[in-house]
C-alpha positions in Angstrom: 12.4 14.7 17.5 9.2 15.6 15.8 6.3 14.5 14.3 5.1 15.6 10.9 1.7 14.9 9.2 2.1 15.3 5.6 -1.5 15.2 3.6 -1.8 15.0 -0.4 -5.1 15.8 -1.7 -5.0 13.2 -4.3 -5.6 10.9 -1.0 -9.4 12.1 -0.7 -11.1 11.1 -4.3 -10.7 7.6 -2.8 -13.7 8.2 -0.3 -17.1 8.9 -1.0 -17.4 11.9 1.1 -14.1 13.3 0.7 -14.8 16.6 2.7 -15.8 14.1 5.8 -12.6 12.3 5.3 -10.4 15.3 5.4 -12.3 16.5 8.4 -11.5 13.1 10.0 -7.9 13.8 9.0 -7.7 17.3 10.3 -9.4 16.3 13.7 -6.8 13.5 14.1 -4.2 16.0 13.2 -5.4 18.3 16.3 -3.8 21.4 14.9 -4.1 23.6 11.9 -2.1 23.4 8.6 1.2 25.0 8.7 1.5 25.3 4.9 0.4 24.1 1.5 2.5 23.5 -1.8 1.6 22.3 -5.3 4.1 19.6 -5.9 4.8 17.2 -3.1 8.9 17.4 -3.6 8.5 21.0 -2.3 7.2 20.2 1.2 11.3 18.8 1.9 12.4 22.4 1.5 9.8 23.9 3.8 10.5 20.9 6.4 13.9 21.8 6.3 13.3 25.7 6.8 11.1 24.7 10.0 14.0 22.4 11.2 16.7 25.1 10.8 14.4 28.1 12.5 13.8 25.8 15.5 10.3 25.2 14.7 10.3 21.6 14.6 13.1 19.1 15.9 14.5 16.4 13.4 11.8 14.5 12.6 11.3 11.3 14.0 7.8 10.2 12.4 6.1 11.3 9.2 2.6 10.3 8.6 2.3 10.2 4.8 -1.2 10.7 3.9 -1.3 10.3 0.1 -2.7 7.7 -3.0 1.1 6.9 -3.6 3.7 6.2 -1.3 6.5 8.7 -3.3 9.3 6.0 -3.2 9.2 5.5 -7.2 13.3 5.1 -7.0 16.7 6.3 -5.3 18.2 7.8 -8.5 18.3 12.0 -8.4 17.1 14.5 -8.6 14.2 14.3 -6.1 11.0 14.9 -7.4 7.5 14.6 -6.5 7.6 10.7 -7.3 10.7 9.7 -5.0 11.0 12.6 -2.3 10.0 10.1 0.4 13.0 7.7 -0.4 15.2 11.1 -0.2 13.7 12.2 3.1 14.4 8.5 4.9 18.0 9.0 3.4 18.3 12.6 4.7 16.9 11.6 8.5 18.0 8.5 8.9 16.2 7.7 12.1 12.8 9.1 10.6 10.0 6.5 10.2 7.2 6.9 7.7 3.7 5.3 7.8 2.1 5.6 4.4 -1.5 6.3 5.4 -3.6 4.7 2.6 -7.1 3.5 1.7 -5.8 0.6 -0.2 -1.9 0.2 -1.2 -1.5 0.5 -5.4 1.8 -0.8 -5.1 5.0 -1.2 -2.8 8.1 0.8 -2.7 10.5 -2.3 -2.8 9.3 -3.0 -6.5 10.4 0.6 -7.3 14.1 0.7 -5.5 16.9 -1.4 -5.8 17.4 -4.2 -3.1 20.2 -2.1 -1.5 17.9 1.1 -1.3 15.0 -0.7 0.0 17.0 -2.6 2.7 18.3 1.1 4.2 14.6 2.2 4.7 12.7 -1.1 4.9 12.6 -1.2 8.7 11.4 2.2 9.1 8.6 2.1 6.7 5.0 1.1 6.9 1.8 1.2 5.3 -1.3 1.5 7.4 -5.0 2.4 6.5 -6.0 4.4 9.8 -4.7 6.6 12.5 -3.0 4.9 15.5 -4.5 6.3 18.5 -1.0 6.4 20.0 0.2 8.7 17.9 1.1 12.3 19.4 -0.2 15.8 18.2 2.2 16.6 15.5 4.3 19.2 15.5 3.6 20.5 11.7 1.2 19.7 9.3 1.8 20.0 5.3 -0.6 19.8 2.4 0.4 19.3 -1.2 -2.4 20.0 -3.9 -0.8 17.8 -6.5 -2.4 19.6 -9.8 -3.1 17.0 -12.4 -3.9 14.1 -9.8 -7.0 15.5 -8.2 -10.1 17.8 -10.2 -9.5 21.3 -9.9 -13.3 21.4 -8.1 -12.5 19.0 -5.4 -9.0 20.4 -4.8 -10.9 23.8 -4.4 -13.6 22.5 -1.9 -10.9 20.5 0.2 -8.9 23.8 0.2 -11.8 25.6 1.3 -12.3 23.6 4.1 -8.5 23.7 5.1 -9.1 27.6 5.3 -12.0 27.4 7.3 -9.9 26.0 10.2 -10.1 24.2 13.4 -13.2 26.3 15.0 -15.2 25.4 12.1 -14.4 21.7 12.1 -15.4 21.8 15.8 -18.9 23.0 14.9 -19.6 20.6 12.4 -18.6 17.7 14.9 -21.2 19.2 17.3 -23.6 19.4 14.4 -22.9 15.7 13.6 -23.7 14.5 17.1 
């Protein structure tokens, strides 16, 4: 049983200070980023590899930090707009918390009644971290080219590359 924090960089333009928000997200995660992909559905293959290699157990919670819920339909093939629905079908005990500043829509409007009913009880939208969440077993990042300005993406990726030691220094300086 594992907890995954899944971060899409398109979440950060929603904030006045995206780098500071990234620092907050990474501090709450409490661990380094395990891998970075360009297109969000590419995380699934990496999560499955981590599971098969014994790095993580079967995911029971995914904190999906994103501007979009990524449940825009249930018809194959899996893609960056619908992959979260397929993840919830694959791991039938996995819950998904979509962390977003303000929901732009709701998955129920994109899924058939039957598809929504199959995931509804395991999906919710939240606007902040829950202090009861444990430290994640894996942290993934998606760059989402075309959904975020390239210059901001580079700055966010640089901040991620600096790692937890630099983040700790920034926290100390802010005090």
